[in-house]
C-alpha positions as a Markdown table, in Angstrom:
| # | Residue | x | y | z |
|---|---|---|---|---|
| 1 | Met | -11.2 | 6.8 | -10.7 |
| 2 | Asp | -10.5 | 3.7 | -12.8 |
| 3 | Lys | -7.1 | 5.1 | -13.8 |
| 4 | Ile | -6.2 | 5.5 | -10.2 |
| 5 | Glu | -7.4 | 2.0 | -9.3 |
| 6 | Lys | -5.3 | 0.6 | -12.2 |
| 7 | Phe | -2.3 | 2.6 | -11.0 |
| 8 | Leu | -2.7 | 1.2 | -7.5 |
| 9 | Asp | -3.0 | -2.3 | -8.9 |
| 10 | Lys | 0.2 | -2.0 | -10.9 |
| 11 | Glu | 2.5 | 0.3 | -8.9 |
| 12 | Ile | 1.4 | 0.3 | -5.2 |
| 13 | Arg | -0.5 | -2.9 | -4.3 |
| 14 | Pro | 2.3 | -5.3 | -5.2 |
| 15 | Tyr | 4.6 | -3.7 | -2.7 |
| 16 | Leu | 2.0 | -3.5 | 0.0 |
| 17 | Lys | 0.9 | -7.0 | -0.5 |
| 18 | Ser | 4.4 | -8.3 | -0.3 |
| 19 | His | 4.3 | -7.0 | 3.3 |
| 20 | Gly | 0.8 | -8.3 | 4.1 |
| 21 | Gly | -1.0 | -5.1 | 3.4 |
| 22 | Asp | -3.3 | -3.5 | 0.9 |
| 23 | Ile | -4.8 | -0.1 | 0.1 |
| 24 | Glu | -8.3 | 0.9 | -0.9 |
| 25 | Ile | -9.9 | 4.1 | -2.3 |
| 26 | Ile | -12.4 | 5.6 | 0.1 |
| 27 | Asn | -13.3 | 8.6 | -2.0 |
| 28 | Tyr | -12.1 | 10.7 | -4.9 |
| 29 | Ser | -13.4 | 14.3 | -5.2 |
| 30 | Ile | -12.8 | 15.8 | -8.6 |
| 31 | Glu | -14.1 | 19.2 | -7.3 |
| 32 | Lys | -11.7 | 19.3 | -4.3 |
| 33 | Lys | -8.9 | 17.5 | -6.1 |
| 34 | Glu | -8.6 | 15.2 | -3.1 |
| 35 | Leu | -8.0 | 11.4 | -2.9 |
| 36 | Asn | -8.9 | 9.6 | 0.3 |
| 37 | Leu | -7.3 | 6.2 | 0.8 |
| 38 | Arg | -7.2 | 3.5 | 3.6 |
| 39 | Leu | -4.3 | 1.2 | 4.3 |
| 40 | Lys | -5.4 | -2.4 | 5.1 |
| 41 | Gly | -3.9 | -5.5 | 6.6 |
| 42 | Gln | -0.4 | -5.3 | 8.2 |
| 43 | Cys | 0.1 | -1.8 | 6.7 |
| 44 | Cys | -2.4 | -0.4 | 9.2 |
| 45 | Val | -0.1 | -1.0 | 12.2 |
| 46 | Cys | 3.3 | -1.0 | 10.6 |
| 47 | Pro | 5.8 | 1.4 | 12.2 |
| 48 | His | 7.0 | 2.3 | 8.7 |
| 49 | Ser | 3.6 | 3.3 | 7.4 |
| 50 | Ile | 4.2 | 7.0 | 7.7 |
| 51 | Glu | 7.3 | 6.8 | 5.6 |
| 52 | Thr | 5.6 | 4.5 | 3.1 |
| 53 | Asn | 2.7 | 7.0 | 2.9 |
| 54 | Glu | 4.8 | 10.1 | 2.3 |
| 55 | Asn | 7.7 | 8.8 | 0.3 |
| 56 | Phe | 6.1 | 6.1 | -1.7 |
| 57 | Ile | 2.3 | 6.2 | -2.0 |
| 58 | Lys | 1.7 | 9.9 | -2.0 |
| 59 | Lys | 4.7 | 10.8 | -4.0 |
| 60 | Ser | 4.0 | 8.1 | -6.7 |
| 61 | Ile | 0.3 | 9.2 | -7.1 |
| 62 | Leu | 1.1 | 12.9 | -7.2 |
| 63 | Glu | 3.7 | 12.3 | -9.9 |
| 64 | Lys | 1.3 | 10.3 | -12.0 |
| 65 | Phe | -1.9 | 12.4 | -11.5 |
| 66 | Ser | -1.2 | 16.1 | -11.6 |
| 67 | Glu | -4.9 | 16.8 | -11.2 |
| 68 | Ile | -4.8 | 15.4 | -7.6 |
| 69 | Lys | -3.7 | 18.1 | -5.1 |
| 70 | Asn | -4.3 | 16.4 | -1.7 |
| 71 | Ile | -4.0 | 12.8 | -0.6 |
| 72 | Tyr | -5.3 | 11.6 | 2.8 |
| 73 | Ile | -4.4 | 8.1 | 3.9 |
| 74 | Glu | -6.2 | 6.5 | 6.9 |
| 75 | Thr | -4.1 | 4.2 | 9.0 |
| 76 | Gly | -4.9 | 2.4 | 12.3 |
| 77 | Val | -6.9 | -0.7 | 13.0 |
| 78 | Ser | -8.4 | -2.1 | 9.9 |
| 79 | Asp | -12.0 | -3.2 | 9.6 |
| 80 | Glu | -10.8 | -6.8 | 9.2 |
| 81 | Leu | -9.0 | -6.6 | 12.6 |
| 82 | Trp | -12.0 | -5.0 | 14.3 |
| 83 | Asn | -14.3 | -7.8 | 13.0 |
| 84 | Leu | -11.9 | -10.5 | 14.1 |
| 85 | Ala | -11.7 | -9.0 | 17.6 |
| 86 | Lys | -15.5 | -8.7 | 17.7 |
| 87 | Asn | -15.8 | -12.4 | 16.8 |
| 88 | Ile | -13.3 | -13.4 | 19.4 |
| 89 | Leu | -14.7 | -11.3 | 22.2 |
| 90 | Lys | -18.4 | -11.3 | 22.7 |
| 91 | Glu | -20.5 | -9.8 | 25.5 |
| 92 | Asp | -22.4 | -12.2 | 27.7 |
| 93 | Lys | -25.9 | -11.3 | 28.9 |
| 94 | Asn | -24.4 | -9.3 | 31.8 |
| 95 | Gly | -22.3 | -7.1 | 29.5 |
| 96 | Lys | -19.1 | -8.9 | 30.4 |
| 97 | Leu | -16.7 | -9.8 | 27.6 |
| 98 | Glu | -15.9 | -13.4 | 27.2 |
| 99 | Arg | -13.6 | -15.2 | 24.8 |
| 100 | Lys | -15.5 | -17.3 | 22.2 |
| 101 | Ile | -12.5 | -19.2 | 20.7 |
């Protein structure tokens, strides 16, 4: 998994970070030959994320690591965004959301 992480650092992350995003490894199964990744930051909600996933991230990894057969990339709302939203909106004693900022 270290080789994959180094590859992400060198080839994938610089591009994603230039757009306010990042990527992390969730799981790598040698037995299943599967790699699970998660987009972070702005890449989670970018309308171009599907194209980036298919034509850049997956393609680059599969070309470099022939032992990987399937790559799954989670997108959507990042943990950072959920935590920010939770901090902004808190429930009062009656279960109503109120803004805390």
